[in-house]
C-alpha positions in Angstrom: 129.4 59.6 156.5 127.3 62.6 157.7 128.4 64.6 154.7 127.5 61.8 152.4 124.1 61.6 154.0 123.6 65.3 153.5 124.4 65.0 149.8 121.8 62.2 149.5 119.3 64.3 151.3 119.9 67.3 149.1 119.5 65.1 146.0 116.3 63.7 147.3 114.9 67.2 148.0 115.8 68.3 144.5 114.0 65.2 143.0 111.0 66.0 145.1 111.0 69.6 144.0 111.1 68.3 140.4 108.1 66.1 141.0 106.2 69.1 142.5 107.0 71.2 139.4 109.0 73.6 141.4 111.5 74.2 138.6 113.8 76.7 140.2 114.3 74.6 143.3 114.8 71.5 141.2 117.3 73.2 138.9 119.2 74.7 141.8 119.4 71.5 143.8 120.4 69.3 140.8 122.9 71.7 139.3 124.7 72.1 142.7 125.0 68.4 143.2 128.2 66.6 142.4 128.2 65.2 138.9 129.3 61.8 140.3 126.2 61.6 142.5 123.8 62.1 139.6 122.3 59.2 137.7 121.4 59.4 134.0 117.8 60.1 135.0 119.0 62.9 137.3 120.8 64.5 134.4 117.6 64.3 132.4 115.7 65.9 135.3 118.3 68.6 135.5 118.0 69.2 131.7 114.2 69.5 131.8 114.3 71.8 134.8 117.0 73.9 133.1 114.9 74.1 129.9 111.8 75.2 131.8 113.6 78.0 133.7 115.2 79.3 130.5 118.7 77.8 130.8 119.0 76.3 127.4 122.8 75.7 127.4 122.6 74.0 130.7 119.8 71.8 129.4 121.9 70.7 126.4 124.9 69.9 128.5 122.9 67.9 131.0 121.2 65.9 128.2 124.6 65.2 126.7 125.7 63.8 130.1 122.6 61.7 130.4 123.0 60.3 126.8 126.6 59.3 127.5 125.7 57.6 130.7 123.0 55.6 129.0 125.4 54.6 126.2 128.1 53.6 128.6 125.6 51.3 130.5 124.2 49.8 127.3 120.7 51.4 127.8 120.2 52.1 124.1 116.4 52.8 124.2 117.0 55.3 127.0 119.8 56.9 125.0 117.4 57.2 122.1 114.9 59.0 124.3 117.6 61.5 125.4 118.7 62.0 121.8 115.0 62.9 121.0 115.1 65.6 123.6 118.4 67.0 122.4 117.1 67.2 118.9 113.9 68.9 120.1 115.7 71.5 122.1 118.2 72.2 119.3 115.7 72.3 116.5 113.4 74.7 118.3 116.4 76.9 119.1 117.2 77.3 115.4 120.1 74.9 115.3 118.7 72.8 112.5 122.0 71.1 111.5 123.0 69.9 115.0 119.4 69.0 115.9 119.0 67.0 112.7 122.2 65.2 113.5 120.7 64.0 116.8 117.6 62.8 114.9 119.9 60.8 112.6 121.8 59.3 115.6 118.5 58.3 117.3 117.4 56.6 114.1 120.7 54.7 113.8 120.6 53.5 117.4 117.0 52.3 116.9 118.0 50.2 113.9 119.9 47.9 116.3 117.1 47.7 118.9 115.1 44.5 118.4 111.3 44.5 118.4 109.0 47.5 118.7 109.7 50.0 121.5 108.0 53.2 122.5 111.1 55.2 121.5 110.2 54.6 117.9 107.1 56.7 118.4 109.3 59.6 119.8 111.6 59.6 116.9 108.6 59.6 114.5 107.7 63.0 116.0 110.7 64.6 114.4 110.1 62.8 111.1 106.5 64.1 111.2 107.5 67.7 111.9 109.9 67.5 108.9 107.0 66.7 106.6 104.8 69.4 108.2 107.5 72.0 107.6 107.9 71.0 103.9 104.1 71.1 103.4 103.7 67.3 102.9 100.6 67.2 105.0 99.4 63.8 103.7 102.5 62.0 105.0 102.6 64.1 108.1 99.0 63.1 108.9 99.9 59.4 108.6 102.9 59.9 110.9 100.9 61.8 113.5 98.4 58.9 113.6 101.3 56.5 114.1 102.7 58.6 117.0 99.3 58.6 118.7 99.0 54.8 118.1 102.4 54.3 119.8 101.1 56.2 122.7 98.0 54.1 123.1 99.9 50.8 122.7 102.6 51.7 125.2 100.2 53.7 127.5 102.3 56.9 127.0 100.0 60.0 127.4 102.7 62.3 126.0 102.7 60.5 122.6 98.9 60.3 122.6 98.6 64.1 123.2 101.2 65.2 120.7 99.9 62.7 118.1 96.3 63.9 118.4 97.3 67.6 118.5 99.5 67.2 115.4 96.7 65.3 113.5 94.4 68.2 114.4 96.7 70.9 113.2 97.4 69.1 109.9 93.7 68.6 109.3 93.2 72.3 109.7 95.8 72.9 107.0 94.0 70.5 104.8 90.8 72.4 105.2 89.1 69.8 107.4 88.5 72.3 110.2 85.7 70.7 112.3 87.6 67.3 112.4 90.9 69.1 113.3 89.3 71.0 116.1 87.8 67.9 117.5 91.2 66.2 117.6 92.8 69.3 119.2 90.1 69.3 121.9 90.7 65.5 122.5 94.5 66.2 122.9 93.7 68.8 125.5 91.8 66.3 127.6 95.0 64.6 128.7 96.7 67.9 129.3 93.9 69.3 131.4 93.8 66.1 133.4 97.5 66.5 134.3 98.4 63.2 132.5 100.9 64.9 130.1 104.4 65.9 131.1 105.2 69.6 131.3 107.2 70.1 128.1 104.7 68.2 126.0 101.8 69.9 127.8 103.2 73.3 127.0 103.7 72.3 123.3 100.2 71.0 123.0 98.8 74.1 124.6 100.6 76.3 122.1 99.7 74.0 119.2 96.0 74.3 120.1 96.0 78.1 120.6 98.1 78.8 117.5 95.8 76.6 115.4 92.7 78.5 116.8 94.4 81.8 116.1 95.2 80.8 112.5 91.5 80.0 111.8 90.3 83.0 113.8 88.5 80.8 116.3 88.7 83.5 119.0 86.3 81.9 121.5 88.3 78.7 121.7 91.7 80.6 121.6 90.6 82.8 124.5 89.5 79.8 126.6 92.7 77.9 126.1 94.8 81.0 126.5 93.2 81.6 129.9 93.9 78.0 130.8 97.6 78.3 129.6 98.0 81.4 131.7 96.8 79.6 134.9 99.0 76.6 134.0 102.1 78.8 133.7 101.3 80.7 136.9 101.0 77.4 138.8 104.6 76.4 138.2 107.2 78.2 140.2 110.0 79.7 138.1 108.6 78.6 134.8 110.1 80.7 131.9 109.5 78.4 128.9 106.0 78.9 127.3 105.5 82.2 129.2 106.6 84.1 126.1 104.1 82.3 123.9 101.5 82.7 126.5 102.0 86.5 126.5 101.8 86.5 122.7 98.5 84.7 122.8 97.1 87.0 125.5 98.2 90.0 123.3 96.5 88.5 120.3 93.2 88.1 122.2 93.5 91.7 123.5 94.2 93.0 120.0 91.1 91.2 118.7 89.1 92.9 121.4 90.5 96.3 120.6 92.5 96.6 123.8 95.6 98.0 121.9 97.5 99.4 124.9 97.2 96.1 126.8 98.2 94.1 123.7 101.4 96.1 123.3 102.3 95.5 126.9 101.9 91.7 126.4 103.9 91.7 123.2 106.7 93.6 125.0 106.5 91.0 127.8 106.8 88.2 125.3 110.0 89.6 123.8 111.5 89.9 127.3 110.6 86.3 128.1 112.1 85.1 124.9 115.2 86.9 125.6 115.3 85.4 129.1 114.9 81.9 127.6 117.6 82.7 125.0 115.1 81.9 122.2 115.0 85.2 120.4 114.2 83.5 117.0 110.7 82.9 118.5 110.2 86.6 119.1 109.5 87.4 115.4 105.8 86.7 115.8 105.6 89.0 118.9 107.3 91.8 116.9 105.0 91.3 114.0 101.9 91.5 116.2 103.4 94.6 117.8 103.9 96.2 114.4 100.3 95.4 113.4 98.9 97.3 116.5 101.2 100.2 115.9 100.1 100.4 112.2 96.4 100.4 113.2 97.2 103.3 115.6 98.9 105.3 112.8 102.5 105.1 114.2 103.9 104.0 110.9 107.5 104.5 111.7 107.4 102.5 114.8 105.4 99.8 113.0 108.1 99.7 110.3 110.8 99.2 113.0 108.8 96.4 114.6 108.4 94.6 111.2 112.1 95.1 110.6 113.0 93.4 113.9 110.5 90.6 113.1 112.4 90.0 109.8 115.7 90.0 111.7 114.3 87.2 113.9 113.5 85.2 110.8 109.7 85.8 110.7 108.1 87.3 107.7 105.8 90.1 109.0 103.1 89.7 106.4 100.5 90.7 105.5 101.0 93.6 108.0 104.0 94.9 106.1 102.1 95.0 102.8 99.4 97.0 104.6 102.0 99.3 106.0 103.3 99.9 102.5 99.8 100.7 101.4 99.3 103.2 104.2 102.6 104.8 103.1 101.4 105.1 99.5 103.6 102.3 98.1 100.7 100.7 96.3 102.7 98.8 93.7 104.9 97.2 96.4 101.9 96.2 98.4 100.2 94.6 95.4 103.3 92.7 94.4 103.8 91.4 98.0 100.3 90.0 98.4 100.4 88.4 94.9 103.7 86.8 95.8 102.4 85.5 99.2 99.3 84.1 97.7 101.3 82.3 95.0 103.3 80.6 97.9 100.4 79.9 100.3 98.7 76.6 99.2 96.7 75.5 102.2 93.4 77.1 103.1 94.5 78.2 106.6 97.3 80.3 105.4 95.3 81.6 102.5 92.4 82.6 104.8 94.9 84.8 106.7 96.2 86.5 103.6 93.0 87.0 101.6 91.4 89.8 103.6 94.5 92.0 103.3 94.9 91.0 99.6 91.3 92.1 98.8 91.7 95.4 100.7 95.0 96.2 98.9 93.8 95.1 95.4 90.6 97.1 95.7 92.5 100.3 96.7 94.8 99.6 93.8 91.9 99.4 91.4 92.1 95.7 90.6 88.4 95.1 91.2 87.9 91.8 89.3 91.0 90.2 90.9 89.8 91.3 94.4 86.3 90.0 93.7 87.7 86.5 92.8 89.8 86.4 95.9 86.8 87.5 98.0 84.8 84.6 96.5 87.6 82.2 97.4 87.6 83.5 101.0 83.8 82.9 101.1 84.3 79.3 100.0 87.0 78.7 102.6 84.8 80.2 105.3 82.0 77.9 104.4 84.3 74.9 104.8 85.8 76.1 108.0 82.5 76.8 109.8 84.2 79.5 112.0 82.1 82.7 112.4 85.1 85.1 112.4 86.4 83.7 109.1 82.8 84.0 107.7 82.7 87.6 109.0 86.0 88.4 107.2 84.7 86.8 104.1 81.5 88.9 104.3 83.6 92.0 104.8 85.7 91.2 101.7 82.7 90.3 99.6 80.8 93.5 100.7 83.8 95.7 99.9 84.0 94.0 96.4 80.3 94.6 95.9 80.6 98.3 96.8 83.5 98.6 94.4 81.2 97.1 91.7 78.5 99.7 92.6 76.2 97.1 94.1 75.5 98.4 97.6 72.3 96.4 97.9 74.3 93.1 97.7 76.7 94.4 100.4 74.0 95.2 103.1 73.0 91.7 104.2 76.7 90.6 104.3 77.6 93.6 106.5 74.7 93.0 108.9 75.7 89.4 109.3 79.4 90.4 109.8 78.5 93.1 112.4 76.5 90.5 114.5 79.6 88.3 114.7 82.0 91.0 115.8 79.6 92.5 118.3 79.1 89.1 119.9 82.9 88.6 120.2 83.5 92.1 121.5 85.8 92.9 118.6 85.5 96.6 118.7 87.9 97.5 115.9 86.3 95.0 113.4 82.8 96.2 114.4 83.8 99.8 113.6 85.3 98.8 110.3 82.1 96.9 109.4 80.0 100.0 110.3 82.1 102.1 108.0 81.3 99.9 105.0 77.7 99.7 106.2 77.6 103.5 106.2 79.0 103.7 102.7 76.4 101.2 101.4 73.5 103.1 103.0 74.8 106.3 101.6 75.0 104.8 98.1 71.4 103.6 98.4 70.3 107.2 99.2 69.7 106.6 103.0 72.0 109.5 104.0 70.8 109.9 107.5 71.2 106.2 108.4 74.6 106.3 106.7 75.6 109.3 108.9 74.5 107.4 112.0 76.7 104.4 111.2 79.7 106.5 110.2 79.5 108.7 113.2 79.3 105.7 115.6 82.3 104.1 113.8 84.3 107.3 114.0 83.7 107.6 117.8 84.6 103.9 118.3 87.8 104.3 116.3 88.7 107.4 118.2 88.3 105.6 121.5 90.5 102.8 120.2 93.2 105.3 119.1 93.0 104.0 115.5 93.9 107.3 113.9 94.2 106.3 110.2 90.8 104.6 110.2 89.2 107.5 112.1 90.6 110.0 109.6 89.2 108.0 106.7 85.7 108.0 108.3 86.0 111.7 109.0 86.5 112.2 105.2 83.4 110.2 104.5 81.3 112.1 107.0 82.1 115.6 105.8 79.9 115.5 102.7 77.0 114.0 104.5 76.7 116.5 107.4 73.2 118.1 107.5 72.5 121.7 106.5 76.0 122.4 105.4 77.4 122.1 108.9 81.2 121.8 109.1 82.9 119.2 111.1 84.0 121.8 113.8 80.4 123.1 114.0 79.2 119.5 114.6 81.7 119.2 117.4 80.4 122.4 119.0 76.8 121.3 118.5 77.5 118.0 120.2 78.9 119.7 123.3 75.9 122.1 123.3 73.6 119.1 123.2 75.6 117.6 126.1 74.8 120.7 128.2 78.2 122.4 128.1 78.5 126.1 128.5 80.5 128.3 126.1 83.5 128.5 128.4 83.4 124.7 128.9 83.3 124.2 125.1 86.1 126.6 124.6 88.3 124.8 127.1 87.5 121.3 125.7 88.1 122.3 122.1 91.0 124.6 122.9 89.2 127.6 121.4 88.5 131.1 122.5 85.0 131.9 123.8 84.6 134.4 121.0 85.3 131.7 118.4 82.8 129.4 120.1 80.2 132.2 120.0 80.8 132.7 116.3 80.4 128.9 115.6 77.1 128.9 117.6 75.8 131.8 115.5 76.7 130.0 112.3 75.1 126.8 113.6 71.8 128.6 114.6 71.6 130.2 111.2 72.2 127.0 109.3 69.8 124.8 111.2 67.2 127.6 111.7 66.9 127.6 115.5 67.2 130.4 118.1 67.9 128.5 121.3 70.4 126.0 122.7 67.5 123.7 123.5 66.3 123.6 119.9 69.9 123.1 118.7 70.3 120.1 121.0 67.0 118.7 119.7 68.3 119.1 116.2 71.5 117.2 117.1 69.5 114.3 118.6 67.1 114.2 115.7 69.9 114.0 113.1 71.9 111.4 115.1 74.9 113.7 115.6 75.5 112.5 119.1 
C-alpha cells in the first residue's frame, strides 16, 4: 500500500513538473514510472517532455504507446491528435515517408468521426505544409485560414497561433509583406501572453524570426530573437529550439558585423542540433558559418562549411557562388546564380538571391543582365517596404550605374543606403556602401572626398577582419593617395600624426628605425614639409587619418 502511494506521489510530482515547464524533471519522473501506471495522457506528456529535452526516439515511442491506448479505449479523436504529433516529429526529423504515413492514418481515422471536431484543424496543418513545400501558396493560404478558424471556433490558441503565423509567412512569399508581418505579429500576441503550448510556441517563434530574416527585417528579427532567447532560458532543460535560437542570434550578430560572436553562435547551434539528434537542421547553421568565413577571407574553411551544409541537405547558396567568384571560378558562379533565379519564383527568395546575382554578373561583365536584375530588386523592395531590402536594392542599382559609367545616378542611392545601414548598426554593409560611394566620387572628379570614404571603409573592414574586401579597397586607394605617397608612407604618416616616435612606429609596423627614418625623409620631400607637426597637419588636411 505504501509503495503504491509512493508511485502515485512520484507520478503526481512528474505531472506537476510538466505543468511548470521543468522538462528534465518531468521527463525523468515520467520515464521512470511503470508503464502500467501511465495513462495515455501521461504518455503524451512524456513524449512532449522527451521532445523538448532532445530525446526524439523516446518521444516517438511514448507517442506510439499513447496512440495505442487511445485506439484500445475507442478514443478516436484523441488518437488522431497523437497521430498528428507523430507525423510532426517524424516529418521534421527528415523521415518523410513514415511521417506521411501517420498523416494518412489520421485522415483515415477522421473519416469515421461524425461531425466537426478540432482534430480536423490539426490534420489540416500537415496538408497546409505540404502545399507550402510544393510552392502552392494559394491553396496553402486557404488552408492556413481554415486552421486559424478551427482554433477560434474551438477556442484552441495553438491552432489560432499556427494558422495566423502560416498565413503571415505565405503572404510574405506572395509579396504582400505588410499584411504578412501584421499577421505574424498577431500570432505572437498569444505566444507572448503564454496562451500557446510550448511546442507550438517554439514553432511560431521560429516562423516569425525566419520570415523576418528572409525579408531582411532586422529590427523585428532582433526583437523576437531576444524574446526567444529569454523564453528558452526560462525553461529548465530545454534543448528543442535552442539550436534555432543560436542560429538566429548568430544571424543578428553577423548583420551587425560581430563576426567572432556569430561564429560562436553557429557552432553552438550545431552542437544543440546534434544533442537533439536533428542534424538535418544544421545545414543553415553551417551555411551561415561559411558565409562569415568567406567574408573574412578563409576560403578553404568556408568551402568546408558549405560542403557540410550540403551534406545536411541544405543548399548553401548564394554564398557558395560568391565563394566560387572569390576563387576565380567566374563561369561557375554565373551559372549557379542563373540556375537559382530560374528556380526561385516568389519575391522573398528572389530578393535574397538578387544582390549576389548582380554582384557576380557585374564582375563577369554581364552589365545589361545585372542592370535588369537590379531593377527587379528595386521593384521588390518597393513592394516590401523594408528599409534593408531597399538598401540592398539601392546598392545593386548603384553598382549597375557605376558599371554603366553613370556615377551621378549612383550617389543619391548610396547616400540613402548608407543611412539605413548606419541606423541598423550594420558595419560591414556600411563599409561596402562607402566603397561604392568612394568610387562614385572619384569618377566625378572629387578625389579627396573619394579618398575620405575609401579610407574610412578600409579601416572599418580591417576592424571587422574582412580581409578580401579590405584588400579590394586598398587597391582602389593606391592611385588616389596625394603627392605620390605610397601606402606604407601613409601608414608611417598616420602614426606620426598620432604622436608616435620613430621607435614606436618601428615597433608597430615591424620595421627598423633606419627604415622608418628613410620613409619620413621621403614623406617630407613629397609633401614639402620640414617638421613632424607640419606633416601631421598635412595628414589631417588630406583626411589620411
